[in-house]
Backbone of each chain as nested JSON, in Angstrom:
{
  "chains": [
    {"id": "A", "residues": [
      {"number": 1, "name": "UNK", "atoms": {"N": [0.846, -1.186, 0.0], "CA": [0.0, 0.0, 0.0], "C": [0.878, 1.23, 0.0]}},
      {"number": 2, "name": "UNK", "atoms": {"N": [0.5, 2.19, -0.827], "CA": [1.201, 3.467, -0.831], "C": [0.453, 4.44, 0.065]}},
      {"number": 3, "name": "UNK", "atoms": {"N": [1.17, 5.414, 0.562], "CA": [0.536, 6.494, 1.305], "C": [0.094, 7.543, 0.286]}},
      {"number": 4, "name": "UNK", "atoms": {"N": [-1.011, 8.235, 0.548], "CA": [-1.479, 9.262, -0.377], "C": [-2.18, 10.383, 0.354]}},
      {"number": 5, "name": "UNK", "atoms": {"N": [-2.257, 11.537, -0.291], "CA": [-3.002, 12.671, 0.256], "C": [-4.189, 12.945, -0.652]}},
      {"number": 6, "name": "UNK", "atoms": {"N": [-5.366, 13.046, -0.047], "CA": [-6.583, 13.302, -0.827], "C": [-6.616, 14.777, -1.216]}},
      {"number": 7, "name": "UNK", "atoms": {"N": [-6.798, 15.055, -2.511], "CA": [-6.839, 16.451, -2.972], "C": [-8.157, 16.801, -3.666]}},
      {"number": 8, "name": "UNK", "atoms": {"N": [-9.026, 15.818, -3.895], "CA": [-10.268, 16.168, -4.572], "C": [-11.215, 14.992, -4.664]}},
      {"number": 9, "name": "UNK", "atoms": {"N": [-12.405, 15.264, -5.199], "CA": [-13.407, 14.212, -5.367], "C": [-13.837, 14.152, -6.814]}},
      {"number": 10, "name": "UNK", "atoms": {"N": [-14.192, 12.964, -7.253], "CA": [-14.642, 12.767, -8.632], "C": [-16.069, 12.239, -8.573]}},
      {"number": 11, "name": "UNK", "atoms": {"N": [-16.977, 12.867, -9.321], "CA": [-18.367, 12.405, -9.379], "C": [-18.668, 11.996, -10.813]}},
      {"number": 12, "name": "UNK", "atoms": {"N": [-19.29, 10.844, -10.974], "CA": [-19.593, 10.335, -12.309], "C": [-21.045, 10.62, -12.669]}},
      {"number": 13, "name": "UNK", "atoms": {"N": [-21.297, 10.886, -13.975], "CA": [-22.688, 11.0, -14.424], "C": [-23.122, 9.705, -15.082]}},
      {"number": 14, "name": "UNK", "atoms": {"N": [-22.204, 9.061, -15.783], "CA": [-22.467, 7.756, -16.383], "C": [-21.426, 6.816, -15.807]}},
      {"number": 15, "name": "UNK", "atoms": {"N": [-21.833, 5.64, -15.396], "CA": [-20.888, 4.761, -14.7], "C": [-20.981, 3.319, -15.175]}},
      {"number": 16, "name": "UNK", "atoms": {"N": [-19.911, 2.589, -14.95], "CA": [-19.888, 1.148, -15.158], "C": [-20.984, 0.527, -14.288]}},
      {"number": 17, "name": "UNK", "atoms": {"N": [-21.683, -0.468, -14.821], "CA": [-22.836, -0.996, -14.086], "C": [-22.442, -1.699, -12.783]}},
      {"number": 18, "name": "UNK", "atoms": {"N": [-21.159, -2.002, -12.621], "CA": [-20.737, -2.638, -11.379], "C": [-20.46, -1.626, -10.264]}},
      {"number": 19, "name": "UNK", "atoms": {"N": [-20.401, -0.349, -10.613], "CA": [-20.208, 0.686, -9.586], "C": [-21.573, 1.039, -8.981]}},
      {"number": 20, "name": "UNK", "atoms": {"N": [-21.715, 0.853, -7.684], "CA": [-22.951, 1.225, -6.998], "C": [-22.579, 2.098, -5.81]}},
      {"number": 21, "name": "UNK", "atoms": {"N": [-23.06, 3.344, -5.819], "CA": [-22.801, 4.238, -4.693], "C": [-21.338, 4.469, -4.428]}},
      {"number": 22, "name": "UNK", "atoms": {"N": [-20.564, 4.573, -5.497], "CA": [-19.127, 4.718, -5.316], "C": [-18.748, 6.117, -4.854]}},
      {"number": 23, "name": "UNK", "atoms": {"N": [-17.629, 6.224, -4.184], "CA": [-17.074, 7.508, -3.769], "C": [-15.646, 7.489, -4.292]}},
      {"number": 24, "name": "UNK", "atoms": {"N": [-15.338, 8.408, -5.187], "CA": [-14.019, 8.394, -5.825], "C": [-13.235, 9.62, -5.387]}},
      {"number": 25, "name": "UNK", "atoms": {"N": [-12.006, 9.395, -4.998], "CA": [-11.154, 10.473, -4.514], "C": [-9.986, 10.674, -5.462]}},
      {"number": 26, "name": "UNK", "atoms": {"N": [-9.66, 11.927, -5.72], "CA": [-8.439, 12.236, -6.457], "C": [-7.319, 12.331, -5.422]}},
      {"number": 27, "name": "UNK", "atoms": {"N": [-6.287, 11.544, -5.613], "CA": [-5.273, 11.382, -4.582], "C": [-3.878, 11.53, -5.157]}},
      {"number": 28, "name": "UNK", "atoms": {"N": [-3.008, 12.166, -4.404], "CA": [-1.595, 12.261, -4.79], "C": [-0.798, 11.241, -3.974]}},
      {"number": 29, "name": "UNK", "atoms": {"N": [-0.307, 10.179, -4.616], "CA": [0.492, 9.204, -3.869], "C": [1.841, 9.799, -3.469]}},
      {"number": 30, "name": "UNK", "atoms": {"N": [2.347, 9.366, -2.341], "CA": [3.611, 9.887, -1.822], "C": [4.802, 9.206, -2.493]}},
      {"number": 31, "name": "UNK", "atoms": {"N": [5.881, 9.96, -2.613], "CA": [7.145, 9.388, -3.047], "C": [8.085, 9.41, -1.84]}},
      {"number": 32, "name": "UNK", "atoms": {"N": [9.302, 8.945, -2.08], "CA": [10.294, 8.973, -1.002], "C": [10.522, 10.408, -0.517]}},
      {"number": 33, "name": "UNK", "atoms": {"N": [10.525, 11.363, -1.463], "CA": [10.748, 12.773, -1.108], "C": [9.63, 13.316, -0.229]}},
      {"number": 34, "name": "UNK", "atoms": {"N": [8.393, 12.841, -0.457], "CA": [7.281, 13.317, 0.366], "C": [7.494, 12.923, 1.822]}},
      {"number": 35, "name": "UNK", "atoms": {"N": [7.988, 11.708, 2.032], "CA": [8.271, 11.266, 3.405], "C": [9.367, 12.123, 4.026]}},
      {"number": 36, "name": "UNK", "atoms": {"N": [10.284, 12.614, 3.182], "CA": [11.365, 13.461, 3.681], "C": [10.903, 14.896, 3.939]}},
      {"number": 37, "name": "UNK", "atoms": {"N": [9.65, 15.209, 3.651], "CA": [9.112, 16.531, 3.972], "C": [8.969, 17.459, 2.785]}},
      {"number": 38, "name": "UNK", "atoms": {"N": [9.282, 16.969, 1.566], "CA": [9.123, 17.828, 0.396], "C": [7.7, 17.745, -0.132]}},
      {"number": 39, "name": "UNK", "atoms": {"N": [7.336, 18.721, -0.967], "CA": [5.978, 18.774, -1.513], "C": [5.912, 18.12, -2.883]}},
      {"number": 40, "name": "UNK", "atoms": {"N": [6.67, 17.064, -3.11], "CA": [6.63, 16.393, -4.401], "C": [5.847, 15.095, -4.266]}},
      {"number": 41, "name": "UNK", "atoms": {"N": [5.003, 14.83, -5.253], "CA": [4.156, 13.651, -5.212], "C": [4.284, 12.879, -6.516]}},
      {"number": 42, "name": "UNK", "atoms": {"N": [3.826, 11.628, -6.488], "CA": [3.716, 10.842, -7.71], "C": [2.479, 11.335, -8.475]}},
      {"number": 43, "name": "UNK", "atoms": {"N": [2.351, 11.004, -9.785], "CA": [1.18, 11.443, -10.548], "C": [-0.131, 11.015, -9.876]}},
      {"number": 44, "name": "UNK", "atoms": {"N": [-1.131, 11.896, -9.941], "CA": [-2.378, 11.674, -9.196], "C": [-3.137, 10.461, -9.727]}},
      {"number": 45, "name": "UNK", "atoms": {"N": [-3.856, 9.795, -8.829], "CA": [-4.689, 8.655, -9.215], "C": [-6.061, 8.807, -8.567]}},
      {"number": 46, "name": "UNK", "atoms": {"N": [-7.048, 8.133, -9.167], "CA": [-8.399, 8.117, -8.604], "C": [-8.529, 6.862, -7.751]}},
      {"number": 47, "name": "UNK", "atoms": {"N": [-8.991, 7.04, -6.515], "CA": [-9.046, 5.946, -5.544], "C": [-10.497, 5.71, -5.135]}},
      {"number": 48, "name": "UNK", "atoms": {"N": [-10.923, 4.472, -5.118], "CA": [-12.257, 4.091, -4.645], "C": [-12.254, 4.105, -3.127]}},
      {"number": 49, "name": "UNK", "atoms": {"N": [-13.232, 4.807, -2.536], "CA": [-13.227, 4.973, -1.077], "C": [-14.534, 4.49, -0.471]}},
      {"number": 50, "name": "UNK", "atoms": {"N": [-14.437, 3.685, 0.577], "CA": [-15.627, 3.276, 1.332], "C": [-15.563, 3.754, 2.773]}},
      {"number": 51, "name": "UNK", "atoms": {"N": [-14.446, 4.361, 3.158], "CA": [-14.242, 4.725, 4.563], "C": [-14.643, 6.171, 4.85]}},
      {"number": 52, "name": "UNK", "atoms": {"N": [-14.761, 7.0, 3.819], "CA": [-15.166, 8.387, 4.024], "C": [-14.013, 9.336, 4.257]}},
      {"number": 53, "name": "UNK", "atoms": {"N": [-12.974, 9.233, 3.453], "CA": [-11.815, 10.124, 3.604], "C": [-12.179, 11.533, 3.154]}},
      {"number": 54, "name": "UNK", "atoms": {"N": [-11.584, 12.517, 3.814], "CA": [-11.853, 13.913, 3.5], "C": [-10.679, 14.531, 2.751]}},
      {"number": 55, "name": "UNK", "atoms": {"N": [-10.914, 15.697, 2.177], "CA": [-9.839, 16.393, 1.452], "C": [-8.739, 16.782, 2.438]}},
      {"number": 56, "name": "UNK", "atoms": {"N": [-7.503, 16.54, 2.05], "CA": [-6.368, 16.86, 2.905], "C": [-5.929, 15.7, 3.788]}},
      {"number": 57, "name": "UNK", "atoms": {"N": [-6.758, 14.66, 3.868], "CA": [-6.435, 13.534, 4.735], "C": [-5.395, 12.608, 4.08]}},
      {"number": 58, "name": "UNK", "atoms": {"N": [-4.612, 11.931, 4.925], "CA": [-3.659, 10.944, 4.436], "C": [-4.332, 9.575, 4.455]}},
      {"number": 59, "name": "UNK", "atoms": {"N": [-4.159, 8.831, 3.384], "CA": [-4.787, 7.506, 3.304], "C": [-3.765, 6.466, 2.862]}},
      {"number": 60, "name": "UNK", "atoms": {"N": [-4.096, 5.205, 3.086], "CA": [-3.299, 4.093, 2.568], "C": [-4.014, 3.551, 1.343]}},
      {"number": 61, "name": "UNK", "atoms": {"N": [-3.301, 3.529, 0.205], "CA": [-3.911, 3.117, -1.06], "C": [-3.449, 1.709, -1.405]}},
      {"number": 62, "name": "UNK", "atoms": {"N": [-4.405, 0.807, -1.5], "CA": [-4.098, -0.551, -1.942], "C": [-4.245, -0.582, -3.453]}},
      {"number": 63, "name": "UNK", "atoms": {"N": [-3.236, -1.129, -4.147], "CA": [-3.258, -1.1, -5.606], "C": [-3.111, -2.498, -6.19]}},
      {"number": 64, "name": "UNK", "atoms": {"N": [-3.433, -2.579, -7.464], "CA": [-3.29, -3.843, -8.163], "C": [-4.511, -4.731, -7.968]}},
      {"number": 65, "name": "UNK", "atoms": {"N": [-4.332, -6.027, -8.107], "CA": [-5.438, -6.966, -8.019], "C": [-6.106, -6.915, -6.643]}},
      {"number": 66, "name": "UNK", "atoms": {"N": [-5.325, -6.628, -5.613], "CA": [-5.851, -6.623, -4.246], "C": [-6.869, -5.5, -4.025]}},
      {"number": 67, "name": "UNK", "atoms": {"N": [-6.806, -4.441, -4.851], "CA": [-7.749, -3.337, -4.69], "C": [-9.18, -3.802, -4.923]}},
      {"number": 68, "name": "UNK", "atoms": {"N": [-9.368, -4.844, -5.715], "CA": [-10.716, -5.338, -6.012], "C": [-11.171, -6.408, -5.029]}},
      {"number": 69, "name": "UNK", "atoms": {"N": [-10.277, -6.852, -4.164], "CA": [-10.604, -7.948, -3.237], "C": [-11.744, -7.643, -2.269]}},
      {"number": 70, "name": "UNK", "atoms": {"N": [-11.861, -6.399, -1.722], "CA": [-12.924, -6.177, -0.736], "C": [-14.337, -6.295, -1.304]}},
      {"number": 71, "name": "UNK", "atoms": {"N": [-14.471, -6.383, -2.622], "CA": [-15.805, -6.419, -3.201], "C": [-16.249, -7.862, -3.379]}},
      {"number": 72, "name": "UNK", "atoms": {"N": [-17.468, -8.194, -2.903], "CA": [-17.94, -9.573, -3.043], "C": [-18.146, -9.968, -4.507]}},
      {"number": 73, "name": "UNK", "atoms": {"N": [-18.584, -8.982, -5.331], "CA": [-18.745, -9.255, -6.768], "C": [-17.562, -8.64, -7.505]}},
      {"number": 74, "name": "UNK", "atoms": {"N": [-17.167, -9.196, -8.654], "CA": [-16.053, -8.599, -9.404], "C": [-16.345, -7.135, -9.748]}},
      {"number": 75, "name": "UNK", "atoms": {"N": [-15.436, -6.253, -9.369], "CA": [-15.612, -4.809, -9.571], "C": [-14.339, -4.248, -10.188]}},
      {"number": 76, "name": "UNK", "atoms": {"N": [-14.455, -3.411, -11.212], "CA": [-13.252, -2.891, -11.873], "C": [-12.6, -1.759, -11.078]}},
      {"number": 77, "name": "UNK", "atoms": {"N": [-11.888, -2.116, -10.025], "CA": [-11.216, -1.132, -9.182], "C": [-9.741, -1.508, -9.107]}},
      {"number": 78, "name": "UNK", "atoms": {"N": [-8.834, -0.547, -9.319], "CA": [-7.412, -0.886, -9.141], "C": [-6.702, 0.026, -8.153]}},
      {"number": 79, "name": "UNK", "atoms": {"N": [-7.452, 0.859, -7.445], "CA": [-6.875, 1.611, -6.329], "C": [-7.979, 1.774, -5.292]}},
      {"number": 80, "name": "UNK", "atoms": {"N": [-7.725, 1.345, -4.075], "CA": [-8.754, 1.273, -3.041], "C": [-8.217, 1.9, -1.76]}},
      {"number": 81, "name": "UNK", "atoms": {"N": [-9.026, 2.749, -1.137], "CA": [-8.612, 3.382, 0.124], "C": [-8.787, 2.36, 1.245]}},
      {"number": 82, "name": "UNK", "atoms": {"N": [-7.673, 1.807, 1.73], "CA": [-7.736, 0.721, 2.707], "C": [-7.707, 1.212, 4.141]}},
      {"number": 83, "name": "UNK", "atoms": {"N": [-7.171, 2.4, 4.374], "CA": [-7.1, 2.918, 5.75], "C": [-6.959, 4.428, 5.714]}},
      {"number": 84, "name": "UNK", "atoms": {"N": [-7.544, 5.091, 6.719], "CA": [-7.31, 6.525, 6.907], "C": [-6.161, 6.642, 7.9]}},
      {"number": 85, "name": "UNK", "atoms": {"N": [-5.044, 7.19, 7.463], "CA": [-3.855, 7.245, 8.308], "C": [-3.961, 8.46, 9.238]}},
      {"number": 86, "name": "UNK", "atoms": {"N": [-4.07, 8.196, 10.533], "CA": [-4.158, 9.285, 11.518], "C": [-2.804, 9.961, 11.674]}},
      {"number": 87, "name": "UNK", "atoms": {"N": [-1.769, 9.131, 11.767], "CA": [-0.446, 9.631, 12.105], "C": [0.581, 8.658, 11.544]}},
      {"number": 88, "name": "UNK", "atoms": {"N": [1.762, 9.161, 11.275], "CA": [2.824, 8.239, 10.873], "C": [4.144, 8.733, 11.431]}},
      {"number": 89, "name": "UNK", "atoms": {"N": [5.04, 7.808, 11.591], "CA": [6.382, 8.125, 12.063], "C": [7.352, 7.663, 10.995]}},
      {"number": 90, "name": "UNK", "atoms": {"N": [8.262, 8.551, 10.609], "CA": [9.221, 8.199, 9.557], "C": [10.604, 8.615, 9.994]}},
      {"number": 91, "name": "UNK", "atoms": {"N": [11.517, 7.689, 9.901], "CA": [12.903, 7.966, 10.264], "C": [13.761, 7.553, 9.087]}},
      {"number": 92, "name": "UNK", "atoms": {"N": [14.489, 8.502, 8.515], "CA": [15.253, 8.228, 7.311], "C": [16.359, 7.204, 7.556]}}
    ]},
    {"id": "B", "residues": [
      {"number": 1, "name": "UNK", "atoms": {"N": [9.736, -10.6, -4.407], "CA": [10.209, -10.273, -3.062], "C": [11.356, -9.282, -3.171]}},
      {"number": 2, "name": "UNK", "atoms": {"N": [11.385, -8.351, -2.272], "CA": [12.383, -7.291, -2.321], "C": [12.976, -7.052, -0.949]}},
      {"number": 3, "name": "UNK", "atoms": {"N": [14.233, -6.629, -0.975], "CA": [14.873, -6.215, 0.26], "C": [14.421, -4.791, 0.567]}},
      {"number": 4, "name": "UNK", "atoms": {"N": [14.035, -4.543, 1.809], "CA": [13.578, -3.21, 2.186], "C": [14.041, -2.912, 3.604]}},
      {"number": 5, "name": "UNK", "atoms": {"N": [14.096, -1.614, 3.923], "CA": [14.434, -1.197, 5.274], "C": [13.179, -0.655, 5.94]}},
      {"number": 6, "name": "UNK", "atoms": {"N": [12.919, -1.099, 7.15], "CA": [11.769, -0.566, 7.899], "C": [12.13, 0.843, 8.351]}},
      {"number": 7, "name": "UNK", "atoms": {"N": [11.362, 1.828, 7.898], "CA": [11.731, 3.222, 8.17], "C": [10.672, 3.956, 8.968]}},
      {"number": 8, "name": "UNK", "atoms": {"N": [9.655, 3.272, 9.449], "CA": [8.644, 3.957, 10.244], "C": [7.387, 3.128, 10.374]}},
      {"number": 9, "name": "UNK", "atoms": {"N": [6.343, 3.781, 10.864], "CA": [5.07, 3.077, 10.987], "C": [3.933, 4.064, 10.778]}},
      {"number": 10, "name": "UNK", "atoms": {"N": [2.742, 3.531, 10.542], "CA": [1.549, 4.355, 10.388], "C": [0.514, 3.876, 11.382]}},
      {"number": 11, "name": "UNK", "atoms": {"N": [-0.287, 4.816, 11.896], "CA": [-1.388, 4.434, 12.771], "C": [-2.694, 4.869, 12.126]}},
      {"number": 12, "name": "UNK", "atoms": {"N": [-3.723, 4.05, 12.313], "CA": [-4.999, 4.318, 11.671], "C": [-6.136, 3.826, 12.561]}},
      {"number": 13, "name": "UNK", "atoms": {"N": [-7.162, 4.651, 12.696], "CA": [-8.347, 4.238, 13.467], "C": [-9.4, 3.676, 12.523]}},
      {"number": 14, "name": "UNK", "atoms": {"N": [-9.7, 4.441, 11.468], "CA": [-10.699, 3.975, 10.511], "C": [-9.96, 3.251, 9.402]}},
      {"number": 15, "name": "UNK", "atoms": {"N": [-10.177, 1.965, 9.288], "CA": [-9.469, 1.174, 8.281], "C": [-10.328, -0.011, 7.883]}},
      {"number": 16, "name": "UNK", "atoms": {"N": [-9.903, -0.703, 6.834], "CA": [-10.61, -1.908, 6.433], "C": [-10.577, -2.888, 7.602]}},
      {"number": 17, "name": "UNK", "atoms": {"N": [-11.697, -3.573, 7.842], "CA": [-11.816, -4.4, 9.049], "C": [-10.739, -5.474, 9.146]}},
      {"number": 18, "name": "UNK", "atoms": {"N": [-10.173, -5.883, 8.009], "CA": [-9.147, -6.939, 8.044], "C": [-7.836, -6.44, 8.648]}},
      {"number": 19, "name": "UNK", "atoms": {"N": [-7.644, -5.112, 8.763], "CA": [-6.391, -4.586, 9.325], "C": [-6.462, -4.4, 10.836]}},
      {"number": 20, "name": "UNK", "atoms": {"N": [-7.608, -4.72, 11.419], "CA": [-7.791, -4.544, 12.863], "C": [-6.726, -5.339, 13.626]}},
      {"number": 21, "name": "UNK", "atoms": {"N": [-5.927, -4.638, 14.418], "CA": [-4.942, -5.328, 15.258], "C": [-3.597, -5.582, 14.6]}},
      {"number": 22, "name": "UNK", "atoms": {"N": [-3.404, -5.16, 13.346], "CA": [-2.134, -5.425, 12.661], "C": [-1.226, -4.208, 12.693]}},
      {"number": 23, "name": "UNK", "atoms": {"N": [0.069, -4.475, 12.761], "CA": [1.039, -3.377, 12.691], "C": [1.185, -2.962, 11.233]}},
      {"number": 24, "name": "UNK", "atoms": {"N": [1.149, -1.66, 10.997], "CA": [1.354, -1.132, 9.649], "C": [2.713, -0.434, 9.645]}},
      {"number": 25, "name": "UNK", "atoms": {"N": [3.686, -1.035, 8.987], "CA": [5.038, -0.48, 8.967], "C": [5.316, 0.179, 7.625]}},
      {"number": 26, "name": "UNK", "atoms": {"N": [6.206, 1.165, 7.63], "CA": [6.665, 1.77, 6.38], "C": [7.95, 1.069, 5.98]}},
      {"number": 27, "name": "UNK", "atoms": {"N": [7.973, 0.508, 4.789], "CA": [9.153, -0.205, 4.301], "C": [9.657, 0.476, 3.037]}},
      {"number": 28, "name": "UNK", "atoms": {"N": [10.935, 0.81, 3.041], "CA": [11.547, 1.487, 1.9], "C": [12.376, 0.474, 1.123]}},
      {"number": 29, "name": "UNK", "atoms": {"N": [11.914, 0.047, -0.066], "CA": [12.672, -0.954, -0.823], "C": [14.014, -0.394, -1.304]}},
      {"number": 30, "name": "UNK", "atoms": {"N": [14.995, -1.298, -1.459], "CA": [16.328, -0.89, -1.925], "C": [16.257, -0.377, -3.357]}},
      {"number": 31, "name": "UNK", "atoms": {"N": [15.454, -1.073, -4.185], "CA": [15.384, -0.667, -5.59], "C": [14.446, 0.524, -5.722]}},
      {"number": 32, "name": "UNK", "atoms": {"N": [14.86, 1.542, -6.514], "CA": [14.069, 2.77, -6.592], "C": [12.764, 2.635, -7.357]}},
      {"number": 33, "name": "UNK", "atoms": {"N": [12.535, 1.508, -8.059], "CA": [11.317, 1.4, -8.869], "C": [10.071, 1.146, -8.026]}},
      {"number": 34, "name": "UNK", "atoms": {"N": [10.241, 0.706, -6.781], "CA": [9.088, 0.494, -5.903], "C": [9.088, 1.591, -4.848]}},
      {"number": 35, "name": "UNK", "atoms": {"N": [7.988, 2.355, -4.732], "CA": [7.962, 3.417, -3.719], "C": [7.831, 2.842, -2.308]}},
      {"number": 36, "name": "UNK", "atoms": {"N": [8.016, 3.698, -1.322], "CA": [7.865, 3.278, 0.076], "C": [6.458, 2.72, 0.29]}},
      {"number": 37, "name": "UNK", "atoms": {"N": [6.391, 1.551, 0.879], "CA": [5.112, 0.86, 1.017], "C": [4.712, 0.743, 2.481]}},
      {"number": 38, "name": "UNK", "atoms": {"N": [3.4, 0.739, 2.718], "CA": [2.874, 0.375, 4.033], "C": [2.697, -1.139, 3.996]}},
      {"number": 39, "name": "UNK", "atoms": {"N": [3.367, -1.851, 4.911], "CA": [3.337, -3.315, 4.878], "C": [2.73, -3.846, 6.181]}},
      {"number": 40, "name": "UNK", "atoms": {"N": [2.197, -5.056, 6.073], "CA": [1.648, -5.754, 7.24], "C": [2.754, -6.621, 7.817]}},
      {"number": 41, "name": "UNK", "atoms": {"N": [2.906, -6.6, 9.121], "CA": [4.006, -7.339, 9.742], "C": [3.473, -8.254, 10.835]}},
      {"number": 42, "name": "UNK", "atoms": {"N": [3.768, -9.546, 10.71], "CA": [3.411, -10.457, 11.797], "C": [4.657, -11.081, 12.421]}},
      {"number": 43, "name": "UNK", "atoms": {"N": [5.841, -10.565, 12.037], "CA": [7.088, -11.152, 12.547], "C": [7.752, -10.257, 13.589]}},
      {"number": 44, "name": "UNK", "atoms": {"N": [7.294, -9.051, 13.743], "CA": [7.868, -8.162, 14.759], "C": [9.101, -7.411, 14.287]}},
      {"number": 45, "name": "UNK", "atoms": {"N": [9.112, -6.937, 13.047], "CA": [10.261, -6.181, 12.539], "C": [10.34, -4.816, 13.23]}},
      {"number": 46, "name": "UNK", "atoms": {"N": [11.582, -4.356, 13.462], "CA": [11.788, -3.081, 14.142], "C": [12.283, -2.034, 13.161]}},
      {"number": 47, "name": "UNK", "atoms": {"N": [12.156, -0.76, 13.544], "CA": [12.622, 0.334, 12.691], "C": [14.134, 0.216, 12.522]}},
      {"number": 48, "name": "UNK", "atoms": {"N": [14.626, 0.351, 11.274], "CA": [16.038, 0.224, 10.972], "C": [16.435, -1.161, 10.49]}},
      {"number": 49, "name": "UNK", "atoms": {"N": [15.59, -2.148, 10.721], "CA": [15.929, -3.507, 10.304], "C": [15.686, -3.695, 8.812]}},
      {"number": 50, "name": "UNK", "atoms": {"N": [16.543, -4.571, 8.221], "CA": [16.318, -4.917, 6.816], "C": [15.458, -6.167, 6.767]}},
      {"number": 51, "name": "UNK", "atoms": {"N": [14.492, -6.139, 5.863], "CA": [13.535, -7.241, 5.766], "C": [13.341, -7.614, 4.302]}},
      {"number": 52, "name": "UNK", "atoms": {"N": [12.668, -8.737, 4.095], "CA": [12.194, -9.103, 2.76], "C": [10.699, -8.81, 2.749]}},
      {"number": 53, "name": "UNK", "atoms": {"N": [10.234, -8.029, 1.771], "CA": [8.797, -7.822, 1.644], "C": [8.312, -8.465, 0.354]}},
      {"number": 54, "name": "UNK", "atoms": {"N": [7.098, -8.986, 0.409], "CA": [6.538, -9.681, -0.738], "C": [5.229, -9.016, -1.141]}},
      {"number": 55, "name": "UNK", "atoms": {"N": [4.956, -8.977, -2.443], "CA": [3.713, -8.373, -2.932], "C": [2.645, -9.434, -3.194]}},
      {"number": 56, "name": "UNK", "atoms": {"N": [2.816, -10.616, -2.612], "CA": [1.852, -11.7, -2.83], "C": [0.578, -11.424, -2.021]}},
      {"number": 57, "name": "UNK", "atoms": {"N": [-0.456, -10.984, -2.717], "CA": [-1.701, -10.649, -2.044], "C": [-2.409, -11.855, -1.462]}},
      {"number": 58, "name": "UNK", "atoms": {"N": [-2.26, -13.006, -2.098], "CA": [-2.978, -14.186, -1.588], "C": [-2.39, -14.632, -0.25]}},
      {"number": 59, "name": "UNK", "atoms": {"N": [-1.062, -14.511, -0.108], "CA": [-0.442, -14.811, 1.184], "C": [-0.843, -13.763, 2.226]}},
      {"number": 60, "name": "UNK", "atoms": {"N": [-0.926, -12.497, 1.797], "CA": [-1.344, -11.425, 2.719], "C": [-2.751, -11.687, 3.242]}},
      {"number": 61, "name": "UNK", "atoms": {"N": [-3.62, -12.158, 2.367], "CA": [-4.998, -12.445, 2.801], "C": [-5.027, -13.613, 3.775]}},
      {"number": 62, "name": "UNK", "atoms": {"N": [-4.128, -14.597, 3.574], "CA": [-4.051, -15.717, 4.519], "C": [-3.542, -15.229, 5.868]}},
      {"number": 63, "name": "UNK", "atoms": {"N": [-2.541, -14.323, 5.867], "CA": [-1.954, -13.835, 7.122], "C": [-3.003, -13.08, 7.939]}},
      {"number": 64, "name": "UNK", "atoms": {"N": [-3.749, -12.181, 7.298], "CA": [-4.75, -11.439, 8.061], "C": [-6.02, -12.26, 8.275]}},
      {"number": 65, "name": "UNK", "atoms": {"N": [-6.144, -13.369, 7.575], "CA": [-7.282, -14.267, 7.789], "C": [-8.598, -13.709, 7.281]}},
      {"number": 66, "name": "UNK", "atoms": {"N": [-8.54, -12.985, 6.154], "CA": [-9.761, -12.418, 5.586], "C": [-9.618, -12.444, 4.065]}},
      {"number": 67, "name": "UNK", "atoms": {"N": [-10.489, -13.196, 3.4], "CA": [-10.39, -13.346, 1.945], "C": [-10.796, -12.071, 1.203]}},
      {"number": 68, "name": "UNK", "atoms": {"N": [-11.383, -11.108, 1.915], "CA": [-11.804, -9.864, 1.269], "C": [-10.857, -8.718, 1.621]}},
      {"number": 69, "name": "UNK", "atoms": {"N": [-9.644, -9.037, 2.059], "CA": [-8.719, -7.992, 2.502], "C": [-7.998, -7.354, 1.326]}},
      {"number": 70, "name": "UNK", "atoms": {"N": [-7.823, -6.023, 1.336], "CA": [-7.026, -5.382, 0.29], "C": [-5.521, -5.407, 0.571]}},
      {"number": 71, "name": "UNK", "atoms": {"N": [-5.082, -6.163, 1.556], "CA": [-3.647, -6.211, 1.894], "C": [-2.852, -6.834, 0.751]}},
      {"number": 72, "name": "UNK", "atoms": {"N": [-1.662, -6.322, 0.504], "CA": [-0.832, -6.835, -0.58], "C": [0.597, -7.065, -0.119]}},
      {"number": 73, "name": "UNK", "atoms": {"N": [1.233, -6.067, 0.51], "CA": [2.638, -6.2, 0.885], "C": [2.75, -6.693, 2.322]}},
      {"number": 74, "name": "UNK", "atoms": {"N": [3.548, -7.706, 2.531], "CA": [3.766, -8.235, 3.881], "C": [5.259, -8.468, 4.111]}},
      {"number": 75, "name": "UNK", "atoms": {"N": [5.646, -8.451, 5.384], "CA": [7.025, -8.796, 5.739], "C": [7.134, -10.315, 5.712]}},
      {"number": 76, "name": "UNK", "atoms": {"N": [8.062, -10.829, 4.874], "CA": [8.219, -12.273, 4.737], "C": [9.358, -12.797, 5.604]}},
      {"number": 77, "name": "UNK", "atoms": {"N": [10.24, -11.907, 6.018], "CA": [11.358, -12.358, 6.844], "C": [12.228, -11.183, 7.223]}},
      {"number": 78, "name": "UNK", "atoms": {"N": [12.939, -11.328, 8.335], "CA": [13.865, -10.287, 8.788], "C": [15.275, -10.784, 8.462]}},
      {"number": 79, "name": "UNK", "atoms": {"N": [16.057, -9.94, 7.789], "CA": [17.388, -10.352, 7.331], "C": [18.362, -10.365, 8.505]}},
      {"number": 80, "name": "UNK", "atoms": {"N": [19.154, -11.424, 8.568], "CA": [20.213, -11.508, 9.579], "C": [21.447, -10.827, 8.995]}},
      {"number": 81, "name": "UNK", "atoms": {"N": [21.825, -9.628, 9.466], "CA": [22.911, -8.88, 8.816], "C": [24.269, -9.569, 8.959]}},
      {"number": 82, "name": "UNK", "atoms": {"N": [24.428, -10.396, 9.975], "CA": [25.741, -11.032, 10.178], "C": [25.957, -12.198, 9.232]}},
      {"number": 83, "name": "UNK", "atoms": {"N": [24.881, -12.797, 8.768], "CA": [25.031, -13.979, 7.945], "C": [24.538, -13.771, 6.519]}},
      {"number": 84, "name": "UNK", "atoms": {"N": [24.359, -12.523, 6.095], "CA": [23.924, -12.26, 4.727], "C": [25.029, -11.537, 3.978]}},
      {"number": 85, "name": "UNK", "atoms": {"N": [25.186, -11.888, 2.704], "CA": [26.184, -11.214, 1.881], "C": [25.611, -9.956, 1.253]}},
      {"number": 86, "name": "UNK", "atoms": {"N": [24.271, -9.863, 1.21], "CA": [23.639, -8.751, 0.49], "C": [23.627, -7.47, 1.313]}},
      {"number": 87, "name": "UNK", "atoms": {"N": [23.708, -7.589, 2.626], "CA": [23.531, -6.39, 3.464], "C": [24.878, -5.714, 3.706]}}
    ]}
  ]
}
């Protein structure tokens, strides 16, 4: 899971039929430099959220095949908000 | 599987139910192509230790004991620095 900062929300007007009540967040994933305190991020990604993350919050993003695992039915998701990170400790 | 250094931890109150009770560590892989990952640890790795992390999601789901878990990266072993040539 990568760490990410939520910077926006995405609302769909037309959606894949497997998406029901989805909440999509625009998120900037962290790079090594972000952990070091710089304002540089990896390219933004859209993350499926079920936990209710807010703008500015730090989240843990699960990616790849595992992002679709929490759904009982097959769902086309490749980035999933797995945790809202309250706090983190980083030592270089 | 990749060699990584444990460089911190994350705490979370609201999370996927499968992460309840698990340590979430920050692991920085040696190779630059993989960014710093939040990993699940059931072996007790400490900050500063070198570990092997694996991206096998099916093993991660077995470790947390939930087939619907979004967990992917887990600590597979802690490297013994005295007996390894790689460290």
